[in-house]
N, C-alpha and C positions, 0 to 999 in steps of 0.2 A: 461422616456427615459434614464436618467442617471443611474437608477438602472439596466436597461437592459445592458448597457455598463459595469457596475460593475460586473454583473453576467457573462458576457463573459470573463472578465479579470480573475475572480475567477475560472471559468471553465478551462481556460488555465493553471493557476497555479496548479489546481488539476490534470489535465491531464498529465502534465509534472512530477510533484513531486511524484505522487502516485506510479509510476513504477521505477523511478530512486531512488537509495537508499539514499535519501537526506532529507526525512521527509516532507510529505505533511502538517502535523500539524504545524511544525515550520514555513513553508512558509505562510500558511493561517493565522497564528497569526500575522505575520508581515503585510501581505496584508490587514488584517482587520483594522490595525491601520491607513492605508491610504485610504482604499476603504471600506467605511461603507455603507452597504445596508440600505435604508430607511424603515426598518421593525423592528418588535419587536425582543428582545433578543432571545426569544424562537424560532422564525422563523430562525434567523441567525444561531443559534446552530444546528437546524435541517438541514438547507441548506448546511452547511459545511460537513455534513455526507452523506446526501442523494444524492448530486451531484456525489458521488462515484459510483452510479448506472450507470452513463454514462461511467465511466472508466471500470466497470465490463462488460458492453455490448461490449466494445471494445475487451476484452479478448475472449469473447464468439464468436464474429465475426471473429477474426483472427485465432482462434484455433477450429473452429466449427467441422471440420472433426475428430479431436482427442477427443473432449469433448462429442459430440453427440453419445450416445451409441447404437442407433438403425440403422438398415440397411434394405435392401430389403429381400424378402422371399428367393431369390436365394442364399443369403449369410447367411441365418439362423436367420434373424431378429435382433440378438444381436451382437455387436462388442466386442469381448472379451478384446481387448486391452483397449478400453474405460472403460469397467467395472473394469479392474485392476487399471487403472488410477484413477478412482473415488474412489475406495476402499482405495487406498493409501492416496488420498487427505482427505477423511473422517477421517482416522486414524490420520493424521497430524493436522487436525482441532480440534479434541477433546480437547486437553489441553487448548488452548486459549478460546474455547467456554465455557467450564466448569468454568474456573477461571474468564473469562470476565463477565459472567452472575451474579456471586456472588459479584464481586468487582467493577462493572461498576460505581456505584454511589460514592464509596469510592475513586476510581482513579480520577474521575472528581473533587471531592472536594479537594483532597490533592495534586494531581500531575499535574493538568491542569493549569500550571502557567509558566511564562517565565523563571524562574530559572531552573525548571526541564527540560524544552525544550532545553535551552541553554546548560545545563550540558550533556544531552544525545546526542545532536548534536556533541559536542566536544569529548565525551568519545568514541562513536561509530566511529567517524572519525579517531581517533587514532587507534582503533582496526582494521579498514579496512587496514590502512597502515601497521600495525604490521603483520597481517595475510598474506597480499600479499607479504611482504618481506620474511616471514617465508616459503611461498610456492614457492618462486622463482625457486628453484632447485629441486622441488618435483613434481612428476606426480600424478594427482588425481586418486583415486581408482575407482570412478564411472564416466564414460564418456557417458553413454547412459541412457536414462530415464528408460528403462526396468530393469536396474540393481539396481534401488532404491528398497530396501527391505522394508517390513512393519516396521521393527525396525528402519531403517534409516528415514523413513517417520515420525515415532513418535518422533524421536530425533529432527528432523527439526521443528516439531510442538511444541516441548518444547521451542525451541529458539523463536518461534513465540509469545510465552507468553510474552516475553520481550517487544514486540511491543505494549502491552497494556499501557505502560508508554509513554506519549506524547513526541514527539521529537525523539523517537527511530527509527522509520520508519519500517513499516511492512515488506516491501521488503528487507530493510537493515538487519533486524534481521534474516530473514529466509535465505537470501543469505549468510550472514556471517556465520551463524550456519552450513549451508550445506557445505560450503568450509572448515570449521574447521574439519568436520568429513569425508573429502575426496571426496566431490562431485565437479565436474568441474564447472567453472563459468557459462557456457551456460546452463547446466542441472539445476543448482541451480536457475538461473534466471527464466527459464521456469516453474519449479515446484512452484516457488514463485507466478507466474502469476495464476496458477491453484488454489493455496490455497486462493488467493484473492477472488475468486468467491463466495464460501459459507460464508467466513468471512465477507466480505464487504456487501454482500446481507443481511445477518443476522443483521449486525449493522445498516444498512439503514432502514430496516423494524422496528427495535426496536425504532429508533428515530422517524419514522413516527407515530408509535402507541403512543409514548409519547406525541408528538406534537398534534396528532389528524388528522384524514383523511380529515377534512374540512379546506379549506383555501380560501382566496379571489382569485378572478380572476387574480389580479395583482401578488399575491404571486405565483400562479400556473405558470404564464408565466415566472417569474424570475427563478423559480426552473427548469422549462423545458429547458430554454435557457442555464442555467448553466450545466445541464446534457448533452445536445446535444454538447455543446462546449467541455466538458470533454471527451466525446466519440470520437470526431474527433481528438483532440490533443493526446489522449491516444494511438490511432492507430499509430500516428507518433512517439511518445515517445517509445513505445514498439519495433517498428521496428528499431529505432535508437539504443536502448540499445542492442538488439540482434546482430546487426551489429558491434557495438562498442566493445563488449567483445570478439568477435572472434579475434580481433587484439591487444586489450589493456586490462590492469587490472583495478582494482577499486581504485587504489591509488588517482587518481584525485578527485573522489567523497569524499574520506577521507579528503583531504586537503580542499575541498569545505565546508564540514560539519564543520570543525574546524573554518574556517573563518566566516561562517554563525552563528555558536554558539556564537562566540565572538561579532559579530555585534548585535545579539539579546540581549545579556547580557548588552553590552554597551548602546544600545538604551534605554532599559527600566530603567537602572540605572540613566542615564541622565534625562530621563522623570520624574523619581521619585523626582528629586531634584528641 
């Protein structure tokens, strides 16, 4: 029973932090210190990644009409806008996919620690504040999704590579990178959601294959509850973020990251003593 409650809490953490540019990894590391699942280390490592599938399903659910490329016979079977969308997403995904496949174990070994997470939380928090202040009196060049070129998509994908380092935040890296090259906040956020679908789907499948497709009934229930919770909370978080950035900027998230990074660093330093 306690593990089910813990799975719900972790699902809430994942659903909120996956889409807001504040690093789901940083929050899950902290949450794991206080909310430990009664399972093996291998299962917990897999759980933290695979519950992202719930978050992915939320994107697919909310943006189904834009993402689903097929239509009726009367409209020609194929939606060209969706095909163009997916082609740009694929271009943007290539850099992180290629580098991630080759460096996944290396990153886990050398960068998956509280010092890296705390540092990236603080560094990217500062960058969000700096970029927002720099853009205060500037108009974005790209304010419609259709205006994202393949070159722009690839450049955003290069920024997404940075998110392979724990604590960076996948959405944070892509949104920040997109804004730096002239994309509006709302378009940057929406494109970040689309990029998450193949990236997180691939990461989840890799973790499942590493762990193995066989798990106990209790483990399956815990994973399913975590995913369902992440799905529901993600819908709320995505809608909140889209509404928030229509009126405000990302500076608040920058300050939040700096404070959280300091908390992570202080907590683990004190714990080590």
